[in-house]
Structures are given as C-alpha cells and as structure tokens.
Legacy VTK file of the C-alpha trace (Angstrom):
# vtk DataFile Version 3.0
C-alpha trace
ASCII
DATASET POLYDATA
POINTS 91 float
-16.961 40.172 -15.842
-17.779 37.296 -13.511
-18.372 34.923 -16.417
-15.076 35.883 -18.029
-13.316 35.427 -14.685
-14.835 31.950 -14.310
-13.706 30.950 -17.776
-10.161 32.108 -17.094
-9.837 30.498 -13.673
-7.278 27.785 -13.340
-8.527 24.460 -12.132
-7.887 24.049 -8.446
-5.629 21.172 -7.488
-7.215 18.509 -5.340
-4.956 16.655 -2.932
-5.901 13.050 -2.199
-4.071 11.139 0.534
-4.201 7.374 0.951
-3.056 4.880 3.541
-0.941 2.235 1.831
-2.353 -0.500 4.065
-5.912 0.573 3.314
-5.250 0.483 -0.431
-3.730 -2.979 -0.114
-6.769 -4.120 1.834
-9.527 -2.721 -0.411
-8.225 -1.851 -3.874
-8.774 -4.696 -6.336
-7.133 -5.522 -9.644
-10.420 -4.660 -11.336
-10.467 -1.161 -9.781
-6.821 -0.360 -10.346
-7.126 0.986 -13.929
-9.943 3.349 -12.907
-7.996 4.664 -9.915
-4.876 5.013 -12.039
-6.726 7.064 -14.662
-8.313 9.299 -12.004
-5.029 9.917 -10.180
-3.297 10.885 -13.418
-5.770 13.747 -13.850
-4.192 17.165 -14.341
-5.742 18.697 -11.250
-5.140 15.702 -8.953
-2.210 15.424 -6.579
-1.999 12.281 -4.524
0.180 10.902 -1.770
0.422 7.487 -0.205
1.433 7.132 3.403
2.565 3.930 5.020
0.115 4.586 7.859
-2.170 7.486 8.748
-2.969 6.331 12.297
-6.645 5.759 11.508
-6.566 2.060 12.308
-10.273 1.572 13.078
-11.375 3.244 9.850
-8.638 1.449 7.945
-9.876 -1.975 9.008
-13.518 -1.284 8.216
-13.701 0.499 4.879
-11.734 2.099 2.079
-11.010 5.752 2.694
-9.058 8.752 1.509
-8.394 12.205 2.809
-9.298 14.876 0.254
-7.949 18.336 0.989
-7.979 17.449 4.685
-11.496 15.973 4.637
-11.924 12.304 5.617
-13.961 10.345 3.025
-14.987 6.711 3.581
-17.099 4.359 1.475
-18.518 0.842 1.559
-16.168 -0.329 -1.217
-13.405 0.983 -3.448
-15.767 1.673 -6.370
-17.947 3.896 -4.219
-14.864 5.663 -2.878
-13.683 6.421 -6.402
-17.111 7.835 -7.258
-16.911 10.115 -4.199
-13.406 11.210 -5.165
-14.468 12.032 -8.714
-17.469 14.051 -7.525
-15.373 15.986 -5.018
-12.705 16.755 -7.608
-15.344 17.911 -10.061
-17.083 20.108 -7.494
-13.828 21.890 -6.644
-13.367 22.971 -10.241
LINES 1 92
91 0 1 2 3 4 5 6 7 8 9 10 11 12 13 14 15 16 17 18 19 20 21 22 23 24 25 26 27 28 29 30 31 32 33 34 35 36 37 38 39 40 41 42 43 44 45 46 47 48 49 50 51 52 53 54 55 56 57 58 59 60 61 62 63 64 65 66 67 68 69 70 71 72 73 74 75 76 77 78 79 80 81 82 83 84 85 86 87 88 89 90
C-alpha cells in the first residue's frame, strides 16, 4: 500500500521568497529565462518582497527563503541549482 500511496500523493508546493533588491543586485539577463522557467513550475509558489530586513546577507550574496529556510549561494546560478534540488527533494 505504501507504494500506491506514494504514487497517488500530490506534489507538495514549495514556497520561495525573494528580496526584490537582492534580485536586482544578483540576477542577470542570462539567468532570467532559467529562473522564469523554474518559477513557473506547477509546484512552485513564489513571492517577492521589497525588503526582507536581511541587509548584510542581501549585500553579500544572492539568497532566497524556501519554506522558511534561508538559502544563500555564491552566485545566482548556484542559487537556482539549490532551489531546484530543494524543490525536487520535497516531492
């Protein structure tokens, strides 16, 4: 029964929150199509906030908050890879 239950489970939504200023600072034109495709995923919900009051992190690296968990990376490509892995692991 466990296998059947797994097959019938709905994919869990993953909520990704961004700081608008951080996106402006680190997201490039080259990365935009990849982010756009990821965020349009069926199980992805995302929100942009004008500021998340994480100024030190915001200045230093791209970040997102995934289901309440802070995720930072050295660049926006690495952040997207982290986001994809987290979304996949939650489903």
